[in-house]
N, C-alpha and C positions, 0 to 999 in steps of 0.2 A: 554472509547474507543472513543467516540465521541469527547472528549475534547483533549486527548493527542495522539491519533493515527493518521493515515491519513485520513484527513477529506474528501478529494475527494472520497476515496474508501467508507468511512463510509456512507456519505450522498448520494453519487451516487448509492450505493447499496439499500439504503432505498427508493431511488426513483424508483429503478426497482421494489421494493416490493409495490410501490404506497402508502408509508407510508403518513399519513396526519398530525400526532402529534408526536414529539419526546420529551420524558421526560428526563430532565436533573436534577441531584441534585446541587442545588446552595449551596455549603458548605460555610456557614458564616466565619468559621475559615480560610479557603483558601483565602477568599477575604479580610479579615481584620485581619491581623497578630497582629496589634496593635490597641488601641483604637483611633479612628478618632476624630479630633478636631471639625469637623463639621459633624456629623454622618448622617444627612439627605441629605448632599451633595455628589452625587456620584463621584464628581471630587476631593474629600479630598485625600491628599497624602497617607493616611493609606490604601486606597482601591487598590486593584489590580484585575481588571476585565478582564484581557486579554484574559484568556482562554475561558471565557464565551462569550465575544464579538465575538471572532473567531468562536465558535460553532454556536451562533445564527446568525451570518452572512452567514455561510455555509448553515444552515438550510433554511434560506430565499432564498438563491441562488437556491436551489433545490426544491423550492416550498413546504417546510415543515414548519409547525408552532411548536413553542416550548412551552413545559409545564415546569416551573421551580418550583422545590421542595426546599423550604428554610429549611436547616437542620444543626444541630449541634451548639455548642456554643464555642466561642474562649475563651482561658484561661483567657484573660484579663475581660471577662464579667461574669465568674462564680467563681472567686477566685482561679483560677488556677487548678480547677477540671477537670475530664474527659469531653470529648466533648459530652457525652450523658447526662450530668448534665445541667439543664435549667439555664438561666441567673439569676443573682442575682436581677437585676432590668430589668423588661420586657420592659421598654421604650427603652433600647439599641436594642432589638429585633425589636420592632416597627420602630425605626429609620433606622434600616438596610433594612426592608422590604420596607421602603419609598424610601430609596436611589436606591434599586434595581428596584422598579416599575417606578421610575422616568427616570432611565438610559434606560429602555427597554420599554418606553411608546411609542415609535414611534416618539417622538418629541425632541429627545435629540442628540446633536452632541458632541462627546467626545472632549476634550481639547488635541490637538496633534500638532506636528510640520508639519503635512501634511494638507496643506491648501485645498486639494481636499476631505477632510474627509466628510462623509455624515451622515445623520441620522442613528442610529442604529435601526434595525427592532423592531417592537413591539411584546411583549409578552403579550398575553391575558389570559393564563391559569396559574394559581398558585396553589400550594398545600402546606399546613402548616405541616412540618415535614414528616416522613415516620415511618410507623407502631409504633406509640407511646405507645403501650401496650407491646411492645417487648423490654427487656433490652438492646439488641444491640443498639437501637436507642434512648431510654430514660430511665433514671434511674427510676425504678419501686417502690422501697420501701425504706422507711426511718423510723427507730424506730419500726420495725416490722410491718408496715402498708403500704398499697399502697398509694403512693403520686402522681403517674403518672396521674391520672384523673384530679387532681387540677392543676398540672404542665401544662398539655396540654390545658385545658381550657383557661389558660393565654397565652400559645403559639399561640394557633389558633386566639384568639382574637387580639393579638399584630400584627400578620401577616396580618390578615384581615384589621385592621385598617391602618396599614402601606401602604399596596397596594391601599386601597380605598381613603385615605386621600390626595393622589396626585391629585384627581378630574380629572383624564383621564377617558375617556369613554371605557366601554366594558370589563375591567378586571373582571375575576371571580377567587374567592379563594375557593378552597375545602378544608374541614376539614375532620378529621378522619383518612384516609389513613391507616385503620386498617388492620391487618393481620387476616388469617382465624381462628386461634385457640389460646388458651392460657390455663393455668392450674388454675388461680384464686387462687393460694396458695402463700400467702405472705412470708411464712417461708420456702419454698422449696429453693432448691439449685439454680434454675433459675426462679424466679417469673415472671408471665406474666399474662395478663388478656385476657379473651376471648372477642370477639368483642362486643357482645350484652351487657355484663357486664360493659365493658369500655365505651360504649356509654352512657348507663344509668348513670354511675358515673360522666361522664364529664358534662352531662346536670345538674346533681345536684350539681355540682361544679361551674357551672355559665357559661357554654358555651351556648351562645345564637344565635351568628351571624355566618352565612356562606352562601355562594352562591350555594354550591354543596356538597354532601357528597361522599368521596372517600373510596373504599375498594379494598383489594387484595385477591380475593377469590380462592386461590390455593387449588389443590386437596391434599389429605393426603396420598394416597396409590396408587401405580401404578395399582392396580386391580379396581380402581374407573373408572367411566365415567364422562364426563362432566355434565350429568343429575342426577348423583348419589346424594342422600341426605345423609350427612355425620352423624355420631352419635354424641352424647353429645352436646357440645355448639359451635361446629364449624360452620362457615358460608363459604360455597364454592358456586360456580356458580350454584349447584344443588338446593340450597335453598336460594338463593339471595333475593327472595321475603320476607323471614323472616326479614332480615335486612332492606328491604325497608319498611316494615310495622312498624318497630320500629324507623326509621327515620321519617315517618309521625307522629308517637305519639310525639316524642321528639322536633322536629324542623319544622314540616310541610312537604309539598310535595317538598322537595328539589330534584334537579336532581342528578343522580347517575353517578359517574365517576369510571370505573375500572382502576386503576392506575398501576396494574401489574396482569399479568396472563400468564401462560406458562405450557407446558409439557415437561419434560426433556427426553433425549433419551441416549442410550449407548454413551460414556463409563460409565456414572452414573450407579452404581450397586444397588442403594437403590430406587431411584424414577423413573428410566428410563423406558420408553415404547418404542416399536420399531419405527423405522423412519416411517413406514407406519401408525402406530397408531396415532403418533403425527400429521401426515398430515390430518388424518380423524378427529382428535380431534380439530385441527385449524379451520376446515370447521364448525364442529359442535358447538364449543364454541362461535364463532363470530355470527352464526345464532341465538343462544339462546340470546345473548346480543342484536342483532339487532331487535329481536321479542319483547323485553321488553320495553314498552313505556317509562319507566323512565330512562333507560340507555343511556347517550349521548356519552360516550368515553369508548374505550377499548384499553389499550396499552399492547402490547406484550413484555415479558421479556425473551430474549434479542437478539440481532442480530446475535452475533457470540459466539460460545461456549468458556467457559474460559479454559485455559490450566491446571490450577490448580484443579485436581480432588478432592482434600481434602476440600477446601473451595468454590470452584466455582460452577457455574451452567452450565449445558449442554442442555439448552432449546433454543438455537440459531436456526435461519434459515439456518446457515452455521456451519459446524464443526469448530474445532479449527484450522484446516489446510486451511480452507476457501472453502470447498467443499459444494455445495448447497444440502441441504437435500430435500426430496420430499415435506416437508411443505413449502418450498420457493415458488414453483409454485403455490401451493394452496392458500397461503396468498396473492400472487400478483393478483390472479384472484377473490378475494373477492369482493362482491358488495361494492360500495362506495356511 
């Protein structure tokens, strides 16, 4: 929506909400539809950054910082397979991250015919992939065994190196970006890994370096509350300290980013809570995060409800028709 919709409406509405950070998926296949000849050079002819340049400029114009999530693999980089299959050579991913971080370093002027072109705004917050223990985002199993932890160890290391090898100051790369739950069953019809199991496996597979750990602690049932402790191996906001303890053990006292969180409302019939309850949970959820000394960032998903009830989300501050929900004014008044 921020990329292809009306940017003045989108970023202007977020300014009304006093949004500080906007998370945008930087889809590698969209930027690089063919292999670049000079992959570390953001000006290579194979790259098309136009949508992202526009979104980042608008965010800057409205006083909002951007978090970019590098995501998915182009077919030329993984042998023509699906976009959730990692690259054959992880140097390709590292080079793309380097090019992206160079372009959005705050020190880059694009090559255009417009002689009044100015520096692109800086992006200081980066995340490596999205929910890599979920098969929608990363292939989980090969040969009947989970391969996603090893793949992700390479993915995160490559993105961290690409961003930091530019030697610009202040960039932070968060790894993990884990979802709240998983079945840990490699032979199931939809194999996935629970966050704590995935974290342990990625550390064992060689994931060593990150600036922060990111997690998406969504609730599991509409009868829950933000403080409810889930059963089984799930990690929600109610037991986020369990995840923080494991981060301490595996990687030390890294900062924690909540990169997605939300409560859905009607017309969702499965996970929806009332408009009033969503508003109350916005206030309560952000208070929980703010009170936790390790959590630096909390991103709400999303601004406006999807129109597609089958696959979309209804967790916006606005309905699909653009009407403000009670949560809108609550979010706008949150302490900053």
